[in-house]
Kinemage of the C-alpha trace (Angstrom):
@kinemage 1
@onewidth
@group {chain A} dominant
@subgroup {mainchain}
@vectorlist {calphas} color= white
{ca met a 1} P 86.039 149.249 104.255
{ca arg a 2} L 87.031 151.196 101.112
{ca arg a 3} L 89.723 148.620 100.216
{ca ala a 4} L 87.184 145.781 100.613
{ca lys a 5} L 84.788 147.554 98.251
{ca leu a 6} L 87.570 148.076 95.697
{ca ile a 7} L 88.566 144.402 95.766
{ca ala a 8} L 84.922 143.349 95.430
{ca leu a 9} L 84.540 145.634 92.411
{ca ala a 10} L 87.731 144.243 90.872
{ca leu a 11} L 86.427 140.689 91.221
{ca ala a 12} L 83.120 141.695 89.650
{ca leu a 13} L 84.915 143.311 86.715
{ca ala a 14} L 87.037 140.214 86.227
{ca ala a 15} L 83.969 137.982 86.316
{ca cys a 16} L 82.165 139.896 83.573
{ca gly a 17} L 85.178 140.567 81.333
{ca ala a 18} L 86.600 138.383 78.608
{ca gln a 19} L 89.809 136.567 79.401
{ca pro a 20} L 92.771 137.674 77.274
{ca asn a 21} L 94.313 135.177 74.866
{ca ala a 22} L 97.875 136.123 75.835
{ca pro a 23} L 99.304 136.754 79.287
{ca val a 24} L 99.479 140.415 80.295
{ca arg a 25} L 102.991 141.746 80.825
{ca arg a 26} L 103.300 143.241 84.302
{ca asp a 27} L 106.589 144.900 85.254
{ca asn a 28} L 107.628 146.270 88.611
{ca val a 29} L 107.238 150.049 88.888
{ca leu a 30} L 109.373 152.470 90.900
{ca val a 31} L 108.334 156.133 91.057
{ca val a 32} L 110.908 158.509 92.568
{ca val a 33} L 109.936 162.110 93.362
{ca leu a 34} L 112.470 164.740 94.440
{ca asp a 35} L 111.290 167.811 96.335
{ca asp a 36} L 111.956 171.325 94.962
{ca leu a 37} L 114.035 170.165 91.991
{ca gly a 38} L 113.907 171.721 88.559
{ca pro a 39} L 115.813 170.622 85.452
{ca asp a 40} L 118.674 172.986 86.308
{ca gly a 41} L 119.392 170.825 89.340
{ca leu a 42} L 120.563 167.859 87.241
{ca ser a 43} L 123.660 167.681 85.084
{ca cys a 44} L 121.883 165.513 82.486
{ca tyr a 45} L 119.696 168.551 81.754
{ca ala a 46} L 122.868 170.652 81.342
{ca gly a 47} L 122.185 171.992 84.794
{ca glu a 48} L 124.721 174.144 86.593
{ca ser a 49} L 123.784 173.208 90.135
{ca ala a 50} L 125.041 169.707 90.899
{ca arg a 51} L 126.918 166.639 89.727
{ca thr a 52} L 124.370 163.845 89.418
{ca pro a 53} L 126.143 160.831 87.872
{ca asn a 54} L 123.553 158.260 88.952
{ca ile a 55} L 120.561 160.157 87.617
{ca asp a 56} L 122.590 160.909 84.494
{ca ala a 57} L 123.189 157.165 84.076
{ca leu a 58} L 119.447 156.567 84.443
{ca ala a 59} L 118.841 159.086 81.642
{ca arg a 60} L 121.405 157.360 79.436
{ca arg a 61} L 119.446 154.123 79.595
{ca gly a 62} L 116.060 155.793 79.516
{ca val a 63} L 114.184 158.701 77.949
{ca arg a 64} L 114.578 162.268 79.179
{ca phe a 65} L 111.503 164.485 78.771
{ca glu a 66} L 112.246 168.125 77.979
{ca asn a 67} L 108.768 169.622 78.416
{ca ala a 68} L 107.275 168.170 81.595
{ca trp a 69} L 104.992 170.342 83.699
{ca ala a 70} L 104.008 170.049 87.341
{ca tyr a 71} L 102.316 172.383 89.788
{ca pro a 72} L 104.202 175.279 91.411
{ca leu a 73} L 103.863 173.732 94.888
{ca cys a 74} L 104.238 170.331 96.518
{ca ser a 75} L 100.790 168.991 97.404
{ca pro a 76} L 99.016 169.678 94.074
{ca thr a 77} L 101.746 167.844 92.167
{ca arg a 78} L 101.584 164.875 94.529
{ca ala a 79} L 97.802 164.737 94.239
{ca ala a 80} L 98.100 164.802 90.437
{ca ile a 81} L 100.640 161.956 90.490
{ca gln a 82} L 98.521 159.832 92.799
{ca thr a 83} L 95.190 160.357 91.000
{ca gly a 84} L 96.010 161.248 87.390
{ca arg a 85} L 93.679 164.229 87.837
{ca leu a 86} L 94.173 167.975 87.746
{ca gly a 87} L 93.814 170.050 90.881
{ca phe a 88} L 90.447 171.591 90.086
{ca arg a 89} L 89.045 168.046 90.110
{ca thr a 90} L 90.696 166.868 93.344
{ca gly a 91} L 90.386 170.200 95.144
{ca ile a 92} L 94.135 170.361 95.816
{ca gly a 93} L 95.495 173.642 94.474
{ca thr a 94} L 97.987 174.612 97.159
{ca ile a 95} L 99.896 173.103 100.077
{ca val a 96} L 97.795 170.854 102.323
{ca asn a 97} L 97.658 172.177 105.870
{ca met a 98} L 98.959 169.470 108.190
{ca gly a 99} L 96.446 170.514 110.833
{ca lys a 100} L 92.725 170.646 110.155
{ca gly a 101} L 91.217 171.467 106.790
{ca tyr a 102} L 90.761 170.116 103.287
{ca ala a 103} L 93.102 167.340 102.128
{ca leu a 104} L 93.032 164.763 99.325
{ca pro a 105} L 89.583 163.171 99.630
{ca lys a 106} L 89.469 159.462 100.413
{ca ala a 107} L 86.976 159.123 97.575
{ca glu a 108} L 89.803 159.739 95.074
{ca thr a 109} L 91.215 156.558 93.543
{ca val a 110} L 94.992 156.639 94.017
{ca leu a 111} L 97.712 154.550 92.391
{ca pro a 112} L 97.642 151.470 94.665
{ca glu a 113} L 93.845 151.290 94.516
{ca met a 114} L 93.966 151.460 90.741
{ca leu a 115} L 96.449 148.573 90.749
{ca asp a 116} L 94.277 146.568 93.137
{ca leu a 117} L 91.289 147.057 90.869
{ca gly a 118} L 93.064 146.520 87.587
{ca thr a 119} L 95.163 143.475 88.531
{ca asp a 120} L 92.908 141.750 91.089
{ca gly a 121} L 95.309 142.714 93.875
{ca leu a 122} L 98.354 141.190 92.168
{ca tyr a 123} L 100.711 144.066 92.983
{ca ala a 124} L 102.315 144.613 96.374
{ca his a 125} L 102.530 148.360 96.979
{ca ala a 126} L 104.196 150.754 99.396
{ca ala a 127} L 104.999 154.442 99.784
{ca phe a 128} L 108.096 155.916 101.410
{ca gly a 129} L 109.113 159.427 102.351
{ca lys a 130} L 106.897 162.486 101.991
{ca trp a 131} L 103.111 162.214 101.625
{ca his a 132} L 101.743 165.722 102.292
{ca leu a 133} L 98.222 164.906 101.135
{ca gly a 134} L 96.570 164.068 104.467
{ca asn a 135} L 96.119 165.847 107.768
{ca val a 136} L 94.285 165.625 111.087
{ca asp a 137} L 90.940 165.608 109.296
{ca val a 138} L 91.948 163.167 106.545
{ca gly a 139} L 93.810 160.079 107.655
{ca gly a 140} L 96.082 161.523 110.323
{ca trp a 141} L 99.326 159.561 110.633
{ca arg a 142} L 97.698 156.737 108.657
{ca ala a 143} L 96.754 158.941 105.694
{ca pro a 144} L 98.840 157.018 103.087
{ca asn a 145} L 97.523 153.685 104.363
{ca glu a 146} L 93.928 154.877 104.399
{ca ala a 147} L 94.420 156.232 100.887
{ca gly a 148} L 95.273 152.706 99.758
{ca tyr a 149} L 98.957 151.888 100.321
{ca gly a 150} L 99.666 148.510 101.888
{ca his a 151} L 102.742 149.880 103.649
{ca phe a 152} L 104.025 153.367 104.444
{ca ala a 153} L 107.218 154.556 106.101
{ca gly a 154} L 107.966 158.259 105.978
{ca ala a 155} L 108.540 161.512 107.784
{ca leu a 156} L 107.288 165.079 108.048
{ca leu a 157} L 109.816 167.911 108.303
{ca arg a 158} L 108.342 170.542 110.569
{ca gly a 159} L 109.566 173.193 112.977
{ca glu a 160} L 112.578 171.982 114.906
{ca asp a 161} L 112.922 168.759 112.898
{ca thr a 162} L 116.033 168.304 110.746
{ca tyr a 163} L 117.372 165.809 108.235
{ca phe a 164} L 119.322 164.221 111.102
{ca arg a 165} L 116.524 163.841 113.677
{ca trp a 166} L 112.991 163.472 112.429
{ca pro a 167} L 109.591 161.965 113.237
{ca ser a 168} L 109.344 158.556 111.583
{ca ile a 169} L 105.850 157.285 110.812
{ca val a 170} L 105.469 153.606 109.944
{ca asn a 171} L 101.888 152.532 109.219
{ca gly a 172} L 100.530 155.089 111.662
{ca gln a 173} L 103.071 154.562 114.451
{ca arg a 174} L 105.208 157.633 115.206
{ca thr a 175} L 108.691 157.713 116.747
{ca his a 176} L 111.663 160.047 116.555
{ca val a 177} L 114.659 158.719 114.646
{ca asp a 178} L 118.297 159.788 114.509
{ca gly a 179} L 119.939 159.271 111.131
{ca tyr a 180} L 120.153 160.995 107.768
{ca leu a 181} L 116.638 161.235 106.333
{ca thr a 182} L 117.513 160.804 102.638
{ca glu a 183} L 119.581 157.727 103.377
{ca ala a 184} L 117.020 156.194 105.722
{ca thr a 185} L 114.161 156.689 103.255
{ca val a 186} L 115.997 154.835 100.487
{ca glu a 187} L 117.152 152.038 102.795
{ca asn a 188} L 113.577 151.549 104.035
{ca ala a 189} L 112.376 151.243 100.439
{ca leu a 190} L 115.115 148.771 99.533
{ca glu a 191} L 114.363 146.631 102.568
{ca trp a 192} L 110.722 146.449 101.498
{ca ile a 193} L 111.568 145.675 97.856
{ca glu a 194} L 113.962 142.896 98.832
{ca thr a 195} L 111.227 141.101 100.753
{ca arg a 196} L 108.462 141.401 98.115
{ca glu a 197} L 107.396 138.962 95.470
{ca glu a 198} L 107.149 140.462 92.001
{ca pro a 199} L 105.384 142.401 90.668
{ca trp a 200} L 105.521 145.357 93.053
{ca phe a 201} L 104.884 149.100 92.955
{ca cys a 202} L 107.017 151.453 95.063
{ca tyr a 203} L 106.397 155.187 95.453
{ca leu a 204} L 109.495 156.879 96.887
{ca ala a 205} L 109.171 160.601 97.635
{ca leu a 206} L 112.415 162.061 98.958
{ca his a 207} L 112.306 165.199 101.070
{ca ala a 208} L 115.553 166.371 99.462
{ca pro a 209} L 116.573 168.902 98.356
{ca his a 210} L 113.808 170.833 100.170
{ca ala a 211} L 114.811 173.032 103.120
{ca pro a 212} L 116.161 173.019 105.786
{ca leu a 213} L 119.404 173.440 103.850
{ca his a 214} L 122.310 171.598 105.459
{ca arg a 215} L 125.602 169.754 104.977
{ca pro a 216} L 124.905 166.112 104.070
{ca pro a 217} L 127.041 163.326 105.516
{ca val a 218} L 130.499 163.434 103.931
{ca his a 219} L 130.148 159.929 102.472
{ca leu a 220} L 127.274 161.197 100.310
{ca ala a 221} L 128.373 164.722 99.353
{ca ser a 222} L 130.855 167.364 100.425
{ca val a 223} L 130.603 171.121 100.899
{ca ser a 224} L 133.779 173.175 100.754
{ca gly a 225} L 134.506 176.059 103.082
{ca pro a 226} L 133.262 176.927 106.560
{ca asp a 227} L 130.430 179.194 105.435
{ca pro a 228} L 128.708 177.753 102.349
{ca thr a 229} L 126.033 179.701 100.524
{ca pro a 230} L 122.436 178.432 100.365
{ca arg a 231} L 123.002 177.493 96.733
{ca glu a 232} L 126.082 175.426 97.673
{ca leu a 233} L 124.160 173.591 100.384
{ca tyr a 234} L 121.294 172.954 97.985
{ca arg a 235} L 123.707 171.540 95.413
{ca ala a 236} L 125.212 169.211 98.021
{ca met a 237} L 121.737 167.981 99.015
{ca val a 238} L 120.987 167.160 95.371
{ca glu a 239} L 124.286 165.281 95.121
{ca ala a 240} L 123.496 163.316 98.299
{ca ala a 241} L 120.089 162.408 96.890
{ca asp a 242} L 121.779 161.309 93.666
{ca ala a 243} L 124.158 159.080 95.613
{ca met a 244} L 121.245 157.366 97.356
{ca ile a 245} L 119.340 156.988 94.088
{ca gly a 246} L 122.407 155.162 92.806
{ca arg a 247} L 122.257 152.942 95.886
{ca leu a 248} L 118.553 152.332 95.216
{ca ile a 249} L 119.022 151.347 91.575
{ca asp a 250} L 122.034 149.133 92.340
{ca gly a 251} L 120.031 147.522 95.134
{ca leu a 252} L 117.403 146.321 92.665
{ca gly a 253} L 119.887 143.732 91.396
{ca asp a 254} L 118.496 141.602 88.575
{ca gln a 255} L 115.008 143.051 89.239
{ca arg a 256} L 116.186 146.239 87.547
{ca glu a 257} L 115.676 144.600 84.150
{ca arg a 258} L 112.013 144.041 85.019
{ca thr a 259} L 111.417 147.448 86.616
{ca thr a 260} L 110.152 150.639 84.995
{ca ile a 261} L 111.579 153.655 86.833
{ca leu a 262} L 109.997 157.114 86.674
{ca leu a 263} L 112.024 159.917 88.271
{ca leu a 264} L 110.706 163.475 88.481
{ca gly a 265} L 110.607 166.682 90.498
{ca asp a 266} L 107.504 168.073 92.180
{ca asn a 267} L 108.192 171.744 91.362
{ca gly a 268} L 111.119 174.062 90.853
{ca pro a 269} L 113.341 175.410 93.641
{ca leu a 270} L 113.076 178.769 95.365
{ca ala a 271} L 114.287 181.587 93.128
{ca lys a 272} L 117.348 182.203 95.332
{ca leu a 273} L 118.519 178.647 94.618
{ca leu a 274} L 118.358 178.898 90.826
{ca pro a 275} L 121.745 178.891 89.085
{ca ser a 276} L 121.230 182.356 87.618
{ca ser a 277} L 120.106 185.336 89.667
{ca ser a 278} L 118.850 186.910 86.437
{ca arg a 279} L 115.887 184.507 86.607
{ca pro a 280} L 113.757 185.701 89.544
{ca his a 281} L 110.962 183.155 89.149
{ca gly a 282} L 110.942 179.864 91.001
{ca lys a 283} L 108.862 177.735 93.320
{ca gly a 284} L 105.393 179.089 93.952
{ca thr a 285} L 105.112 180.797 90.556
{ca leu a 286} L 103.592 179.687 87.273
{ca tyr a 287} L 106.737 180.587 85.342
{ca glu a 288} L 108.853 177.802 83.845
{ca asp a 289} L 111.284 177.804 86.768
{ca gly a 290} L 108.332 177.032 89.037
{ca val a 291} L 106.457 174.388 87.029
{ca arg a 292} L 108.858 172.791 84.524
{ca val a 293} L 110.404 169.723 86.113
{ca pro a 294} L 112.787 166.915 85.188
{ca leu a 295} L 111.139 163.669 84.143
{ca ile a 296} L 113.147 160.581 83.246
{ca ala a 297} L 111.726 157.150 82.430
{ca ala a 298} L 113.836 153.994 82.165
{ca gly a 299} L 113.106 150.297 81.988
{ca pro a 300} L 112.281 147.398 79.674
{ca arg a 301} L 109.841 149.441 77.554
{ca val a 302} L 112.591 151.856 76.408
{ca ala a 303} L 113.481 151.242 72.762
{ca ser a 304} L 116.121 153.994 72.294
{ca pro a 305} L 118.219 154.439 75.458
{ca gly a 306} L 119.579 157.932 75.938
{ca ala a 307} L 116.914 159.624 73.830
{ca thr a 308} L 115.242 162.913 74.617
{ca cys a 309} L 111.558 163.602 74.028
{ca ala a 310} L 110.075 167.007 73.225
{ca ala a 311} L 106.445 166.001 73.738
{ca leu a 312} L 104.244 168.004 76.122
{ca val a 313} L 103.823 165.809 79.211
{ca his a 314} L 102.427 166.344 82.700
{ca val a 315} L 102.909 164.838 86.138
{ca thr a 316} L 99.361 163.482 85.880
{ca asp a 317} L 100.792 161.122 83.251
{ca val a 318} L 102.509 159.046 85.928
{ca phe a 319} L 99.115 157.501 86.727
{ca ala a 320} L 98.349 156.219 83.217
{ca thr a 321} L 101.969 155.152 82.743
{ca val a 322} L 101.893 152.984 85.866
{ca ala a 323} L 98.601 151.506 84.650
{ca asp a 324} L 100.053 150.782 81.204
{ca val a 325} L 103.164 149.107 82.593
{ca ala a 326} L 100.998 147.041 84.946
{ca gly a 327} L 98.644 145.956 82.161
{ca val a 328} L 95.649 147.863 83.545
{ca asp a 329} L 92.893 148.987 81.184
{ca leu a 330} L 91.906 152.293 82.764
{ca ala a 331} L 88.756 152.776 80.674
{ca arg a 332} L 87.456 149.444 81.911
{ca thr a 333} L 88.825 149.656 85.451
{ca leu a 334} L 87.793 153.246 86.238
{ca pro a 335} L 84.939 153.928 83.797
{ca asp a 336} L 83.396 156.693 85.890
{ca val a 337} L 86.602 158.561 86.785
{ca glu a 338} L 87.502 161.608 84.685
{ca leu a 339} L 91.252 161.327 84.186
{ca asp a 340} L 93.704 163.893 82.802
{ca ser a 341} L 96.474 161.325 82.391
{ca gln a 342} L 98.155 159.888 79.295
{ca ser a 343} L 100.612 156.992 79.258
{ca leu a 344} L 104.250 157.792 78.534
{ca val a 345} L 104.900 154.259 77.261
{ca pro a 346} L 104.372 155.223 73.593
{ca tyr a 347} L 107.170 157.788 73.995
{ca leu a 348} L 109.427 155.150 75.539
{ca glu a 349} L 108.866 153.060 72.429
{ca asp a 350} L 109.304 156.035 70.076
{ca pro a 351} L 110.625 159.258 71.681
{ca ser a 352} L 110.312 161.146 68.395
{ca arg a 353} L 106.595 160.550 68.001
{ca pro a 354} L 104.476 163.730 67.803
{ca ser a 355} L 103.056 165.022 71.061
{ca thr a 356} L 99.613 163.594 71.742
{ca arg a 357} L 98.884 166.689 73.795
{ca arg a 358} L 98.471 170.022 72.105
{ca tyr a 359} L 98.412 171.921 75.398
{ca leu a 360} L 99.754 171.729 78.950
{ca tyr a 361} L 97.824 173.200 81.884
{ca thr a 362} L 98.693 174.069 85.463
{ca glu a 363} L 97.173 176.186 88.203
{ca asp a 364} L 97.419 177.593 91.705
{ca phe a 365} L 94.298 178.243 93.786
{ca arg a 366} L 93.535 178.869 97.434
{ca pro a 367} L 92.156 177.586 99.682
{ca asn a 368} L 92.078 173.877 98.907
{ca gly a 369} L 88.634 172.483 98.292
{ca pro a 370} L 85.856 172.985 95.756
{ca pro a 371} L 85.257 176.458 94.251
{ca pro a 372} L 84.813 179.302 94.773
{ca his a 373} L 88.418 180.100 95.747
{ca asp a 374} L 89.807 183.283 97.275
{ca thr a 375} L 92.553 183.439 94.638
{ca ser a 376} L 93.138 181.504 91.435
{ca ser a 377} L 95.895 181.645 88.826
{ca arg a 378} L 96.205 179.440 85.742
{ca ala a 379} L 98.684 178.819 82.946
{ca ile a 380} L 98.538 177.043 79.618
{ca arg a 381} L 101.109 176.447 76.894
{ca asp a 382} L 101.378 174.863 73.491
{ca ala a 383} L 104.577 173.841 71.723
{ca arg a 384} L 105.746 177.453 71.581
{ca his a 385} L 103.606 179.972 73.466
{ca lys a 386} L 102.504 180.234 77.090
{ca leu a 387} L 99.713 182.255 78.686
{ca ile a 388} L 99.547 183.047 82.407
{ca leu a 389} L 96.326 184.393 83.944
{ca thr a 390} L 96.538 185.805 87.470
{ca pro a 391} L 94.460 188.303 89.480
{ca ala a 392} L 97.129 190.861 88.488
{ca gly a 393} L 96.584 190.400 84.761
{ca glu a 394} L 97.645 188.370 81.723
{ca glu a 395} L 101.096 187.472 80.427
{ca leu a 396} L 102.023 185.843 77.119
{ca tyr a 397} L 105.468 184.466 76.331
{ca asp a 398} L 107.224 182.960 73.340
{ca leu a 399} L 109.084 180.070 74.980
{ca glu a 400} L 111.079 179.424 71.823
{ca ser a 401} L 112.719 182.854 71.664
{ca asp a 402} L 112.296 183.816 75.337
{ca pro a 403} L 112.580 180.677 77.533
{ca ala a 404} L 113.330 182.793 80.627
{ca glu a 405} L 109.980 184.617 80.194
{ca arg a 406} L 111.353 188.131 80.312
{ca lys a 407} L 109.194 189.752 77.598
{ca asn a 408} L 105.427 189.805 78.080
{ca leu a 409} L 104.038 189.980 74.535
{ca leu a 410} L 100.808 191.523 75.827
{ca thr a 411} L 102.599 194.654 77.046
{ca thr a 412} L 102.546 195.921 73.466
{ca pro a 413} L 100.182 193.504 71.736
{ca thr a 414} L 99.979 193.016 67.993
{ca pro a 415} L 97.115 191.462 66.020
{ca glu a 416} L 99.119 188.236 65.899
{ca thr a 417} L 99.792 188.095 69.671
{ca arg a 418} L 96.113 188.861 70.370
{ca lys a 419} L 95.168 185.943 68.132
{ca ile a 420} L 97.566 183.644 70.017
{ca arg a 421} L 96.211 184.888 73.340
{ca asp a 422} L 92.600 184.261 72.321
{ca arg a 423} L 93.387 180.747 71.100
{ca leu a 424} L 95.109 179.862 74.385
{ca val a 425} L 92.216 181.305 76.401
{ca arg a 426} L 89.773 179.113 74.481
{ca ala a 427} L 91.964 176.063 75.093
{ca leu a 428} L 92.281 176.882 78.799
{ca thr a 429} L 88.524 177.324 79.132
{ca ala a 430} L 87.981 173.949 77.460
{ca ile a 431} L 90.204 172.296 80.080
{ca ser a 432} L 89.068 174.223 83.151
{ca pro a 433} L 85.966 176.369 82.616
């Protein structure tokens, strides 16, 4: 019913709009999300954790973003990617409970619905891997399909499930499958891509390198010694994911030249998996090791392959970027939706351009749903300084001189640090009152 209404609205918009004089360029779009991966997990970010030659090669022909923020946990980041909206708007501020409770509302317009509306249903679309935005109350096993995806094949890692035996869900049908999850997810996506007419949109959310930590198949990565450490297993899982990403990109064949690829992490890893034990902050925190993620964009819009970009960007920006690449006018297509998303395409054309954002914002609140919340923590940063507000107090850091966030400038405040704090509070309040 919702899809029928969206298509009817798209046709109405097309009927009342002026026809463009030139054909709209519409590339394929591939979004790849890795689970629990910060910049330190990739060698192209000078990371110490893993060898990632395929992702490194993607960065060499694309643009690598140095200041990309996500949420500190899985579900809020995924909701932001799918909707282009911050968590306080969608109601997703922590992990979605797979049983009953609040999940991403069906009223939210997600990526495939936006493409249906903005291109009159021109794009084929599918999602593979981890969803983690629906539950028993919202969509059940068909949650990605009911959200708007024409095809879904994925898995949920829970309890006794492993990367080698897992519950496969294909368009609402559930079976147990034996086989390596990372490999199967990529092969499922490739099989779908190979049978689609262009243009297409593919959302591929790998479970790796999220726990359970394990030895991958030897043809994808190796672990030395009989008793590897958690960090060694994590590194091997990243390397196995990199191998399959190489398989994915190679499998595009000549379509690769017509495909924009966005690769990113959903949040940082657990603190025990960070390369340096001197950095105790990781997943689940609002510190940089929890919310700063890798983001690489490659494809035909890239003007300077191998460039880095210092602009302040956010995972919400995936939404507007997909729209831009697909030739969708968001202001016209979703006039009543309040978006927090900005297209990355201008940075692909000129990575040195000044940041269009002055501030980045992230948050963590519980439970999911509209306010009031039992707990709420928020963070905001500009090009240099970062403010964290939690129930325990306030913290201010100079990310230029103290990127590991060891020295809270509010412990012994000066007139200058108070002025910086007040300015960031005003900016935060303007974003999320």
